N, CA and C of each residue as an Amber inpcrd file, in Angstrom:
protein
   351
 -35.7560000  18.1120000 -64.3820000 -34.5610000  17.4090000 -64.0490000
 -33.6260000  18.2290000 -63.1820000 -33.6470000  19.4740000 -63.3370000
 -32.8080000  20.3640000 -62.5510000 -33.1590000  20.2560000 -61.0790000
 -34.4500000  20.1490000 -60.8260000 -34.8420000  20.0220000 -59.4290000
 -34.4290000  18.6640000 -58.8590000 -34.4400000  17.6600000 -59.6810000
 -34.0220000  16.3470000 -59.2070000 -32.5360000  16.3600000 -58.8760000
 -31.7420000  16.9940000 -59.6790000 -30.2970000  17.1200000 -59.4230000
 -30.0880000  17.9350000 -58.1500000 -30.8520000  18.9840000 -58.0150000
 -30.7520000  19.8080000 -56.8140000 -31.1110000  18.9880000 -55.5740000
 -32.1800000  18.2160000 -55.6790000 -32.5890000  17.3710000 -54.5480000
 -31.5080000  16.3350000 -54.2180000 -30.9140000  15.7840000 -55.2450000
 -29.8480000  14.8040000 -55.0320000 -28.6270000  15.4590000 -54.3720000
 -28.2960000  16.6710000 -54.8210000 -27.1500000  17.3910000 -54.2390000
 -27.4220000  17.7450000 -52.7750000 -28.6290000  18.1490000 -52.4950000
 -28.9990000  18.4790000 -51.1070000 -28.8910000  17.2100000 -50.2470000
 -29.4410000  16.1440000 -50.7890000 -29.3790000  14.8780000 -50.0560000
 -27.9290000  14.4430000 -49.8450000 -27.1140000  14.6270000 -50.8770000
 -25.6870000  14.2840000 -50.8020000 -25.0080000  15.1020000 -49.6990000
 -25.2610000  16.3870000 -49.6330000 -24.6740000  17.2600000 -48.6110000
 -25.1440000  16.8570000 -47.2100000 -26.4130000  16.5480000 -47.0920000
 -26.9540000  16.1070000 -45.8020000 -26.2720000  14.8110000 -45.3670000
 -26.0700000  13.8860000 -46.2790000 -25.3980000  12.6310000 -45.9570000
 -23.9330000  12.8550000 -45.5700000 -23.2910000  13.7910000 -46.2750000
 -21.9020000  14.1300000 -45.9230000 -21.8460000  14.7040000 -44.5110000
 -22.7660000  15.6000000 -44.1910000 -22.8090000  16.1880000 -42.8420000
 -23.0700000  15.1110000 -41.7800000 -24.0130000  14.2390000 -42.1040000
 -24.3400000  13.1610000 -41.1690000 -23.1420000  12.2290000 -40.9850000
 -22.4470000  11.9350000 -42.0640000 -21.2460000  11.0950000 -41.9960000
 -20.1790000  11.7700000 -41.1470000 -19.9880000  13.0490000 -41.3530000
 -18.9920000  13.7890000 -40.5810000 -19.3570000  13.7770000 -39.0930000
 -20.6300000  13.9470000 -38.7800000 -21.0860000  13.9080000 -37.3910000
 -20.8160000  12.5350000 -36.7740000 -21.1210000  11.4920000 -37.5190000
 -20.8790000  10.1250000 -37.0230000 -19.3860000   9.8650000 -36.8330000
 -18.5690000  10.3670000 -37.7230000 -17.1170000  10.2040000 -37.5990000
 -16.6050000  10.9380000 -36.3630000 -17.1690000  12.1140000 -36.0950000
 -16.7680000  12.8600000 -34.8910000 -17.2040000  12.1130000 -33.6300000
 -18.4170000  11.5630000 -33.6490000 -18.8810000  10.7610000 -32.5220000
 -17.9540000   9.5680000 -32.2980000 -17.6030000   8.9090000 -33.3980000
 -16.7190000   7.7470000 -33.3010000 -15.3770000   8.1410000 -32.6850000
 -14.8300000   9.2510000 -33.1720000 -13.5440000   9.7120000 -32.6510000
 -13.6600000  10.0560000 -31.1680000 -14.7300000  10.7170000 -30.7890000
 -14.9550000  11.0890000 -29.3970000 -15.1230000   9.8420000 -28.5210000
 -15.8700000   8.8710000 -29.0070000 -16.0570000   7.6320000 -28.2640000
 -14.7430000   6.8600000 -28.0970000 -13.9440000   6.8600000 -29.1630000
 -12.6290000   6.2020000 -29.0760000 -11.7710000   6.8670000 -28.0000000
 -11.7800000   8.1990000 -27.9690000 -11.0070000   8.9160000 -26.9530000
 -11.5400000   8.6210000 -25.5510000 -12.8660000   8.5930000 -25.4100000
 -13.4730000   8.2700000 -24.1130000 -13.0700000   6.8730000 -23.6520000
 -13.0600000   5.9390000 -24.5880000 -12.6650000   4.5600000 -24.2720000
 -11.2100000   4.5150000 -23.8100000 -10.3400000   5.2190000 -24.5150000
  -8.9230000   5.2460000 -24.1320000  -8.7480000   5.8440000 -22.7410000
  -9.4840000   6.9300000 -22.4610000  -9.3970000   7.5680000 -21.1510000
  -9.8600000   6.6010000 -20.0640000 -10.9760000   5.9290000 -20.2970000
 -11.4890000   4.9700000 -19.3160000 -10.5300000   3.8020000 -19.1040000
  -9.9500000   3.3060000 -20.1840000  -8.9720000   2.2190000 -20.0540000
  -7.7760000   2.6550000 -19.2240000  -7.3090000   3.8730000 -19.4570000
  -6.1800000   4.4000000 -18.6750000  -6.5640000   4.5430000 -17.1970000
  -7.7700000   5.0500000 -16.9410000  -8.2300000   5.2060000 -15.5610000
  -8.3140000   3.8560000 -14.8600000  -8.7960000   2.8500000 -15.5650000
  -8.9020000   1.5110000 -14.9930000  -7.5130000   0.9550000 -14.6880000
  -6.5860000   1.1170000 -15.6220000  -5.2150000   0.6500000 -15.3990000
  -4.5840000   1.3630000 -14.2070000  -4.8310000   2.6600000 -14.0970000
  -4.2860000   3.4340000 -12.9780000  -4.8790000   2.9370000 -11.6620000
  -6.1850000   2.7200000 -11.6230000  -6.8360000   2.2320000 -10.4080000
  -6.2820000   0.8640000 -10.0190000  -6.1000000  -0.0210000 -11.0020000
  -5.5430000  -1.3470000 -10.7180000  -4.1200000  -1.2410000 -10.1640000
  -3.3440000  -0.3570000 -10.7430000  -1.9740000  -0.1530000 -10.2510000
  -1.9720000   0.4180000  -8.8370000  -2.9020000   1.3220000  -8.5610000
  -2.9960000   1.8800000  -7.2120000  -3.3430000   0.7950000  -6.1960000
  -4.2480000  -0.1100000  -6.5760000  -4.6010000  -1.2170000  -5.6890000
  -3.3990000  -2.1210000  -5.4430000  -2.6880000  -2.4630000  -6.5190000
  -1.5080000  -3.3150000  -6.3830000  -0.4530000  -2.6330000  -5.5190000
  -0.2890000  -1.3360000  -5.7140000   0.6850000  -0.5820000  -4.9280000
   0.3000000  -0.5820000  -3.4550000  -0.9610000  -0.4130000  -3.1570000
  -1.4250000  -0.4300000  -1.7730000  -1.1760000  -1.7930000  -1.1310000
  -1.4600000  -2.8570000  -1.8660000  -1.2060000  -4.2090000  -1.3530000
   0.2960000  -4.3940000  -1.1100000   1.0930000  -3.9360000  -2.0330000
   2.5510000  -4.0690000  -1.9020000   3.0630000  -3.2490000  -0.7160000
   2.5390000  -2.0550000  -0.5420000   2.9450000  -1.2200000   0.6030000
   2.5960000  -1.9000000   1.9180000   1.4260000  -2.4990000   1.9870000
   1.0110000  -3.1990000   3.1980000   1.9330000  -4.3780000   3.4650000
   2.2870000  -5.0940000   2.4200000   3.2050000  -6.2230000   2.5660000
   4.5670000  -5.7530000   3.0850000   5.0630000  -4.6770000   2.5110000
   6.3550000  -4.1240000   2.9460000   6.2590000  -3.6630000   4.3970000
   5.1620000  -3.0410000   4.7630000   4.9570000  -2.5720000   6.1360000
   5.0020000  -3.7440000   7.1130000   4.3310000  -4.8420000   6.7590000
   4.3360000  -6.0230000   7.6190000   5.7390000  -6.6260000   7.7210000
   6.4470000  -6.6580000   6.6070000   7.8140000  -7.1930000   6.6280000
   8.7370000  -6.3150000   7.4690000   8.5790000  -5.0110000   7.3580000
   9.3960000  -4.1030000   8.1670000   9.1050000  -4.3010000   9.6520000
   7.8340000  -4.4890000   9.9780000   7.4550000  -4.7270000  11.3650000
   8.0670000  -6.0280000  11.8760000   7.9740000  -7.0730000  11.0740000
   8.5470000  -8.3700000  11.4530000  10.0530000  -8.2620000  11.6270000
  10.6930000  -7.5460000  10.7240000  12.1450000  -7.3520000  10.8200000
  12.4940000  -6.6290000  12.1100000  11.7190000  -5.6080000  12.4360000
  11.9620000  -4.8450000  13.6560000  11.8140000  -5.7240000  14.8900000
  10.7700000  -6.5550000  14.9180000  10.5850000  -7.4750000  16.0330000
  11.7700000  -8.4240000  16.1730000  12.1970000  -8.9720000  15.0540000
  13.3370000  -9.8960000  15.0920000  14.6200000  -9.1910000  15.5080000
  14.7820000  -7.9730000  15.0440000  15.9670000  -7.1950000  15.4130000
  15.9680000  -6.9230000  16.9190000  14.7860000  -6.6000000  17.4590000
  14.6810000  -6.3820000  18.9030000  15.0250000  -7.6490000  19.6750000
  14.5110000  -8.7970000  19.1970000  14.8310000 -10.0630000  19.8530000
  16.3230000 -10.3560000  19.7700000  16.9120000 -10.0380000  18.6340000
  18.3400000 -10.2850000  18.4420000  19.1640000  -9.4290000  19.4020000
  18.7000000  -8.2110000  19.6270000  19.4400000  -7.2830000  20.4710000
  19.2460000  -7.5410000  21.9620000  18.2690000  -8.3570000  22.3470000
  18.0570000  -8.6760000  23.7580000  19.1580000  -9.6050000  24.2350000
  19.5760000  -9.4200000  25.5010000  20.6040000 -10.3290000  26.0220000
  20.0480000 -11.7490000  26.1290000  20.9000000 -12.7110000  25.8430000
  20.4860000 -14.1160000  25.8920000  20.9390000 -14.7350000  27.1990000
  20.5740000 -15.9800000  27.4540000  20.9840000 -16.7030000  28.6500000
  22.5090000 -16.8040000  28.7020000  23.1290000 -17.0580000  27.5410000
  24.5880000 -17.1600000  27.4860000  25.2360000 -15.8550000  27.8940000
  24.6640000 -14.7520000  27.4510000  25.2030000 -13.4470000  27.7930000
  25.0820000 -13.2210000  29.2910000  23.9540000 -13.6330000  29.8910000
  23.7680000 -13.4790000  31.3280000  24.7960000 -14.3180000  32.0810000
  25.0950000 -15.5260000  31.6010000  26.0970000 -16.3580000  32.2520000
  27.4570000 -15.6790000  32.2020000  27.7630000 -15.0370000  31.0920000
  29.0290000 -14.3350000  30.9660000  29.0860000 -13.1490000  31.9150000
  27.9400000 -12.5840000  32.2320000  27.8960000 -11.4130000  33.0980000
  27.9290000 -11.7990000  34.5730000  27.8410000 -13.1010000  34.9310000
  27.7720000 -13.5520000  36.3130000  29.0670000 -14.1870000  36.8330000
  30.2200000 -13.8700000  36.3010000  31.4170000 -14.5430000  36.8350000
  31.7310000 -14.1230000  38.2650000  31.3540000 -12.9240000  38.6880000
  31.5960000 -12.4980000  40.0640000  30.8390000 -13.3920000  41.0280000
  29.5850000 -13.7030000  40.6920000  28.7680000 -14.5530000  41.5490000
  29.3880000 -15.9420000  41.6370000  29.8580000 -16.4460000  40.5140000
  30.4920000 -17.7600000  40.5070000  31.7870000 -17.7230000  41.3150000
  32.5400000 -16.6500000  41.2250000  33.7860000 -16.5260000  41.9790000
  33.5090000 -16.5020000  43.4720000  32.4650000 -15.7630000  43.8710000
  32.1550000 -15.6910000  45.2930000  31.6770000 -17.0440000  45.8010000
  30.9240000 -17.7730000  45.0060000  30.4650000 -19.1160000  45.3740000
  31.6710000 -20.0220000  45.5560000  32.6420000 -19.9110000  44.6640000
  33.8540000 -20.7200000  44.7550000  34.6260000 -20.3740000  46.0250000
  34.6810000 -19.0850000  46.3400000  35.3870000 -18.6650000  47.5450000
  34.7130000 -19.2310000  48.7810000  33.3900000 -19.2470000  48.8180000
  32.6600000 -19.8170000  49.9520000  32.9560000 -21.2970000  50.0670000
  32.9700000 -21.9890000  48.9390000  33.2640000 -23.4260000  48.9610000
  34.6760000 -23.7000000  49.4650000  35.6320000 -22.9060000  49.0300000
  37.0180000 -23.0890000  49.4560000  37.1210000 -22.8170000  50.9490000
  36.4800000 -21.7620000  51.4040000  36.5090000 -21.4150000  52.8270000
  35.8710000 -22.5180000  53.6610000  34.7400000 -23.0280000  53.1960000
  34.0660000 -24.0930000  53.9230000  34.9330000 -25.3420000  53.9720000
  35.6480000 -25.6070000  52.9090000  36.5160000 -26.7690000  52.8630000
  37.6540000 -26.6150000  53.8570000  38.1840000 -25.4470000  53.9460000
  39.2910000 -25.2060000  54.8560000  38.8370000 -25.2600000  56.3150000
  37.5910000 -24.9110000  56.6050000  37.1140000 -24.8130000  57.9830000
  36.4860000 -26.0880000  58.5220000  36.0710000 -27.0090000  57.6880000
  35.3610000 -28.1790000  58.1930000  35.5800000 -29.3730000  57.2870000
  34.6370000 -30.2830000  57.4010000  34.7110000 -31.4880000  56.5980000
  34.5840000 -31.1380000  55.1160000  35.0560000 -32.0060000  54.2700000
  34.9390000 -31.7290000  52.8380000  33.4710000 -31.6430000  52.3990000
  33.2160000 -30.7050000  51.5240000  31.8670000 -30.5310000  51.0050000
  31.6760000 -31.5210000  49.8650000  30.5700000 -32.2090000  49.9390000
  30.2970000 -33.1940000  48.9110000  29.2680000 -32.6370000  47.9300000
  29.4120000 -33.0440000  46.7240000  28.4770000 -32.5770000  45.6960000
  27.1280000 -33.2550000  45.8560000  26.1310000 -32.7100000  45.2330000
  24.7910000 -33.3020000  45.2700000  24.8070000 -34.7130000  44.7010000
  25.6240000 -34.9190000  43.7140000  25.6960000 -36.2480000  43.1010000
  26.2740000 -37.2690000  44.0920000  27.2760000 -36.8660000  44.8400000
  27.8680000 -37.7830000  45.8300000  26.8660000 -38.0910000  46.9370000
  26.1140000 -37.0640000  47.3490000  25.0920000 -37.2810000  48.3840000
  24.0280000 -38.2370000  47.8820000  23.6280000 -38.1020000  46.6280000
  22.6120000 -38.9750000  46.0520000  23.1110000 -40.4150000  46.0070000
  24.4020000 -40.6110000  45.7110000  24.9600000 -41.9680000  45.6750000
  24.9580000 -42.6030000  47.0620000  25.2710000 -41.8170000  48.0910000
  25.2580000 -42.3450000  49.4490000  23.8600000 -42.7740000  49.8480000
  22.8490000 -41.9590000  49.5010000  21.4680000 -42.2820000  49.8340000
  21.0570000 -43.5810000  49.1650000  21.4930000 -43.8060000  47.9450000
  21.1410000 -45.0230000  47.2430000  21.7560000 -46.2440000  47.9150000
  22.9170000 -46.1000000  48.4950000  23.5960000 -47.2330000  49.1430000
  22.8160000 -47.7130000  50.3680000  22.1740000 -46.7910000  51.0750000
  21.4500000 -47.1580000  52.2810000  20.1400000 -47.8530000  51.9890000
  19.5870000 -47.6850000  50.8190000  18.2900000 -48.2800000  50.5030000
  18.4140000 -49.4850000  49.6810000
């Protein structure tokens, strides 16, 4: 019977060792899983960040284009910059009026042409 008890104790110790080994494996696997989950989350965040950066880059580019268009002179601005030309045209018209027959507008000329036909 002593040998049977000894065999049982040996078997018990072997099972305890095996259990401890399995528990260590389990703990190690759990840690590996956590590390992998974190790596996956980080990779997903990096992808989202890259997409967001690209979106911001495109928006900044669009804003810059619009800002450039806004800063370009418009037709109205060009008209405001041409008063000298308009003044000289007016002076020519006044001079022509003083020197000869009255100058008629294009609209008046068009009305006369219609009367003849």
